[in-house]
C-alpha positions in Angstrom: 13.3 -1.2 5.0 11.7 2.1 4.1 12.8 4.9 1.8 11.8 8.4 2.6 11.2 11.0 -0.2 11.0 14.6 0.9 9.2 17.5 -0.7 10.6 20.8 0.3 8.8 24.1 0.8 10.4 27.4 1.9 8.5 30.1 3.7 9.2 33.0 6.1 7.5 33.3 9.4 5.1 36.2 9.9 6.1 38.7 12.6 9.5 37.3 13.0 12.8 38.3 11.5 14.7 35.8 13.5 13.6 32.4 12.2 13.0 30.6 9.0 11.3 27.3 8.4 11.5 24.5 5.9 8.6 22.1 6.0 9.3 18.6 4.9 6.5 16.3 4.0 7.8 12.8 4.2 5.9 10.1 2.2 6.9 6.6 2.9 7.5 4.4 -0.1 8.6 0.8 0.2 12.1 0.1 -1.2 14.0 -3.2 -0.9 17.4 -2.5 0.6 18.2 0.7 2.4 17.0 3.7 4.3 17.9 7.2 3.2 16.5 10.8 3.4 16.6 12.7 0.2 16.0 16.4 0.3 16.4 19.4 -2.0 19.1 21.9 -1.5 18.3 24.2 1.4 19.3 27.3 -0.6 16.5 26.8 -3.2 13.2 25.0 -2.8 12.9 24.4 -6.5 16.3 22.6 -6.9 17.3 19.2 -5.7 19.9 16.5 -6.1 20.0 14.5 -9.3 18.5 17.4 -11.2 15.0 16.6 -9.9 12.8 19.6 -9.3 10.9 19.9 -6.0 8.0 22.4 -6.1 6.2 23.9 -3.2 3.4 21.7 -1.7 0.0 23.4 -1.8 -1.4 23.9 1.6 -4.5 21.8 1.0 -2.2 18.8 0.3 -0.5 19.2 3.7 -3.6 18.9 5.7 -4.3 15.8 7.6 -0.6 14.9 8.3 0.6 14.9 11.9 3.4 17.2 13.0 6.6 15.7 14.4 8.4 19.0 15.1 6.6 22.4 15.4 8.2 25.7 14.4 8.4 28.5 17.0 9.2 32.2 16.8 12.5 32.7 18.7 13.0 35.6 20.9 16.3 37.6 21.1 17.4 35.6 24.2 16.4 32.2 22.7 17.5 32.5 19.1 19.0 29.5 17.4 17.1 27.2 19.7 15.1 24.2 18.3 12.1 23.4 20.4 10.5 19.9 20.3 6.8 20.5 20.6 5.3 17.1 19.9 6.2 13.7 18.4 3.7 11.7 16.5 3.9 9.2 13.7 1.6 8.3 10.8 1.3 5.1 8.8 2.3 6.7 5.5 3.1 10.3 6.1 4.9 12.6 8.5 5.3 16.4 8.6 8.6 17.8 10.0 9.1 21.5 10.5 12.7 22.7 11.3 13.3 26.3 12.5 16.6 28.0 12.8 18.5 31.3 12.3 22.0 31.1 11.0 22.3 27.5 12.0 25.8 26.1 11.5 26.4 23.2 9.1 27.1 20.8 12.1 23.8 21.8 13.6 22.0 21.2 10.3 23.5 17.8 10.1 22.5 17.0 13.7 18.9 18.0 13.0 18.7 15.8 9.9 20.2 12.8 11.7 17.7 13.3 14.5 14.8 13.3 12.1 16.1 10.3 10.3 16.6 8.3 13.5 13.1 9.0 14.7 11.5 8.1 11.4 13.7 5.0 11.0 12.4 3.6 14.2 8.9 3.3 12.7 10.0 0.6 10.3 12.4 -1.2 12.6 9.7 -3.5 14.0 9.4 -5.1 10.6 13.0 -6.1 10.0 13.7 -7.1 13.6 10.8 -9.5 13.8 11.9 -13.2 13.6 8.9 -13.8 11.3 9.7 -11.0 8.8 9.5 -12.0 5.2 9.3 -9.9 2.1 8.3 -11.5 -1.2 9.0 -9.5 -4.4 7.9 -9.7 -8.0 5.2 -12.2 -7.1 3.3 -11.4 -10.4 6.1 -13.2 -12.3 6.3 -16.1 -9.9 4.7 -19.6 -9.8 1.8 -20.7 -7.7 -1.0 -18.7 -9.2 -4.3 -20.6 -9.7 -7.3 -19.1 -11.5 -10.9 -19.7 -10.5 -14.3 -18.6 -12.0 -16.9 -17.2 -9.6 -20.3 -17.3 -11.3 -23.1 -14.9 -10.3 -25.3 -14.8 -8.4 -23.7 -17.1 -5.8 -20.1 -16.2 -6.6 -19.0 -19.6 -5.4 -16.1 -21.4 -7.2 -17.3 -23.0 -10.4 -15.7 -26.4 -10.6 -17.0 -27.1 -14.1 -15.8 -23.8 -15.6 -12.7 -23.7 -17.8 -10.5 -20.8 -19.0 -12.0 -21.2 -22.5 -15.6 -21.6 -21.4 -18.5 -19.5 -22.6 -20.1 -18.3 -19.3 -16.8 -16.9 -18.1 -13.3 -17.2 -19.6 -9.9 -16.0 -18.4 -6.2 -16.0 -19.0 -3.0 -15.1 -17.2 0.2 -14.3 -19.2 3.5 -13.5 -17.5 6.6 -12.0 -19.1 4.9 -9.0 -20.8 7.2 -6.2 -21.9 4.6 -3.6 -22.8 3.2 -2.2 -20.7 5.8 -3.0 -18.0 7.8 -1.1 -15.5 11.0 -2.9 -16.1 11.8 -5.2 -19.0 9.4 -8.1 -19.4 8.2 -7.8 -15.8 4.4 -7.5 -16.0 1.7 -10.2 -16.1 -1.5 -9.7 -18.1 -4.8 -10.8 -16.6 -7.9 -11.0 -18.9 -11.5 -12.0 -18.3 -14.7 -12.2 -20.5 -17.7 -14.3 -21.0 -21.5 -14.1 -21.1 -22.7 -14.4 -17.5 -23.2 -10.8 -16.1 -21.3 -9.9 -13.0 -19.1 -13.0 -13.0 -15.6 -12.8 -11.6 -12.2 -14.5 -11.9 -10.0 -15.0 -8.8 -6.3 -15.6 -8.9 -4.9 -17.1 -5.6 -1.3 -17.7 -4.4 -0.3 -19.7 -1.3 2.6 -17.9 0.3 3.0 -19.7 3.6 1.6 -23.1 4.5 0.5 -26.1 2.4 1.3 -25.7 -1.3 3.5 -22.7 -0.6 4.9 -21.1 -3.8 7.7 -19.6 -1.7 9.1 -22.8 -0.2 7.6 -22.1 3.2 5.3 -25.1 4.1 5.5 -24.1 7.7 4.6 -27.5 9.0 4.6 -26.4 12.7 2.6 -23.2 11.8 5.4 -21.1 13.4 5.2 -18.4 10.8 1.4 -18.6 10.3 0.6 -18.3 13.9 3.0 -15.5 14.7 2.8 -12.9 11.9 0.4 -10.0 12.6 1.2 -7.4 10.0 0.8 -7.4 6.3 1.5 -5.1 3.3 0.2 -5.7 -0.2 2.0 -3.4 -2.7 1.3 -3.6 -6.4 1.2 -1.6 -9.6 -1.7 -2.2 -12.1 -2.4 -1.0 -15.6 -5.7 -1.1 -17.5 -6.6 -0.1 -21.1 -10.4 -0.3 -20.5 -10.7 0.3 -16.8 -14.4 1.4 -17.2 -15.3 -2.1 -18.3 -14.4 -3.4 -14.9 -17.1 -3.8 -12.2 -14.3 -3.9 -9.6 -10.7 -5.0 -9.0 -9.9 -6.7 -5.8 -6.7 -7.2 -3.7 -7.0 -9.6 -0.7 -4.7 -10.7 2.1 -5.7 -14.0 3.8 -4.5 -15.5 7.1 -5.9 -18.8 8.5 -4.7 -19.5 12.0 -5.8 -21.2 15.2 -9.3 -22.0 13.8 -9.9 -18.5 12.5 -10.2 -17.0 9.0 -8.8 -13.5 8.6 -9.7 -12.3 5.0 -8.7 -8.7 4.5 -10.7 -8.1 1.3 -10.2 -4.8 -0.5 -12.3 -4.0 -3.6 -12.0 -0.9 -5.7 -15.5 -0.6 -7.2 -15.3 1.1 -10.7 -18.5 0.5 -12.6 -20.0 -0.1 -9.1 -19.5 3.4 -7.9 -15.7 4.4 -7.6 -15.3 3.5 -3.9 -13.2 1.2 -1.8 -15.1 -1.6 0.0 -13.7 -3.9 2.7 -14.9 -7.4 3.5 -17.0 -8.4 6.6 -15.9 -11.9 7.4 -18.7 -12.8 9.8 -21.6 -11.4 7.7 -19.9 -12.3 4.4 -20.6 -9.0 2.7 -18.8 -6.0 1.4 -18.9 -2.8 3.4 -18.3 0.7 1.9 -15.4 2.7 3.4 -16.4 6.1 2.0 -12.9 6.3 0.4 -13.1 7.1 -3.3 -11.2 4.9 -5.9 -10.6 6.4 -9.3 -7.8 4.4 -11.0 -6.2 5.9 -14.1 -6.8 4.4 -17.6 -3.9 3.7 -19.9 -1.5 4.4 -17.0 0.1 2.7 -14.1 -1.7 2.8 -10.8 0.0 2.1 -7.5 -1.8 0.4 -4.6 -0.5 -0.1 -1.1 -2.6 -1.8 1.5 -1.7 -2.3 5.2 -3.6 -4.5 7.6 -3.0 -6.2 10.9 -4.2 -9.1 13.0 -4.6 -7.4 16.4 -3.5 -8.9 19.8 -7.2 -9.2 20.5 -7.8 -11.5 17.5 -9.6 -9.1 15.2 -8.9 -7.9 11.6 -7.7 -4.3 11.5 -7.9 -2.5 8.2 -5.2 0.1 8.6 -4.8 2.1 5.4 -5.2 2.2 1.6 -3.0 4.2 -0.7 -3.8 4.8 -4.4 -1.3 6.7 -6.5 0.3 8.4 -3.6 -2.9 9.4 -1.7 -3.2 7.5 1.5 -6.4 7.1 3.5 -6.2 5.8 7.1 -9.1 3.4 7.9 -8.4 1.8 11.3 -11.5 -0.3 10.9 -11.8 -3.4 13.1 -13.8 -6.5 12.2 -14.1 -10.0 13.8 -12.7 -13.0 11.9 -14.5 -16.0 10.5 -13.7 -19.6 11.1 -11.4 -22.1 9.2 -9.7 -25.4 9.9 -6.8 -24.7 7.5 -3.6 -22.9 8.4 -1.6 -20.6 6.1 -1.2 -17.2 4.5 -2.3 -16.5 0.9 -3.0 -13.5 -1.3 -5.6 -13.0 -4.0 -6.0 -10.8 -7.0 -9.5 -10.6 -8.6 -11.2 -9.0 -11.6 -15.0 -8.6 -11.7 -17.2 -8.5 -14.8 -19.8 -5.8 -15.3 -23.5 -6.1 -16.3 -22.5 -6.7 -20.0 -19.5 -8.9 -19.1 -17.3 -6.9 -21.5 -13.8 -8.4 -22.0 -11.0 -6.4 -20.4 -7.4 -6.9 -19.3 -5.3 -5.7 -16.4 -1.5 -5.9 -16.1 0.2 -6.3 -12.7 3.8 -5.4 -12.0 6.1 -5.1 -8.9 3.8 -7.1 -6.7 5.4 -7.2 -3.2 4.0 -8.8 -0.1 5.5 -8.2 3.3 4.7 -10.0 6.5 6.0 -9.8 10.1 
């Protein structure tokens, strides 16, 4: 299900005394149980329910969002008429403009219901899919394995241990500070002496060794899920010590390997890279990545396995700013079947010790 949070702006149309508009920017945020539309009181753009204050949205922040309804200047003979101009959807944002003059309360309710119904249909494909699964609070759960990746090959080091000298690491769940709710966060730390070495944490979600009780012996889930959302909060106290932090979605099906790798380069240039499965290299997206230090950062990644059998990198969101990618890449090969996720921390040229806390890690498939 999807929760819609609306920011309200009030303005008067130029050259028209007959219509007023409220523009609603709807940003989609994943929530676990229900669909609702929360808006500020129509009489005041700076007041809202629950005492929360909604300010006007600067024009520059509204650019780039598609328009679902367009506002029109009514003539004397056509006043009070709402005109549907176009209907478009976005992965993580929709603009709605509603125009009226002295609209009755029943009409207002009808408009809001119409908007809600149209937007709700965007998420209905998730919950109606027979293969839909949503896994919450994975950072607290079992099934995580840590692996050292030594430079310059970055292959898994079978002889490395969490207390080794070349690279060392630890993972500690049940942390209360920093945390978003109680003792909900998990601390991930790396260090060592080999420059540019990394530590990968992997969790098998579907298939052999599933941490979620989904061995999927017949590969029914693995072969039929096409859409994935990786949603997580992370907190770092020395974020500049990190070469990069990485969030991966992995699907292995029908002899193919679909690794949707997403790397936020920090010491490496503050940009998001994605993984090229065939050429086994990272490709810059041109999308900047500047996570906050000593604060929670929110990442939402959406990908898809297309009907044509390619990886589709759909969008990346960091702290409420969403960038649509729509980049398609061919898959690699694999004889294994299953769905996994990764979280990875990369060391910089000095391999300085640093820690990152994860919280509210949710993974959705359908």
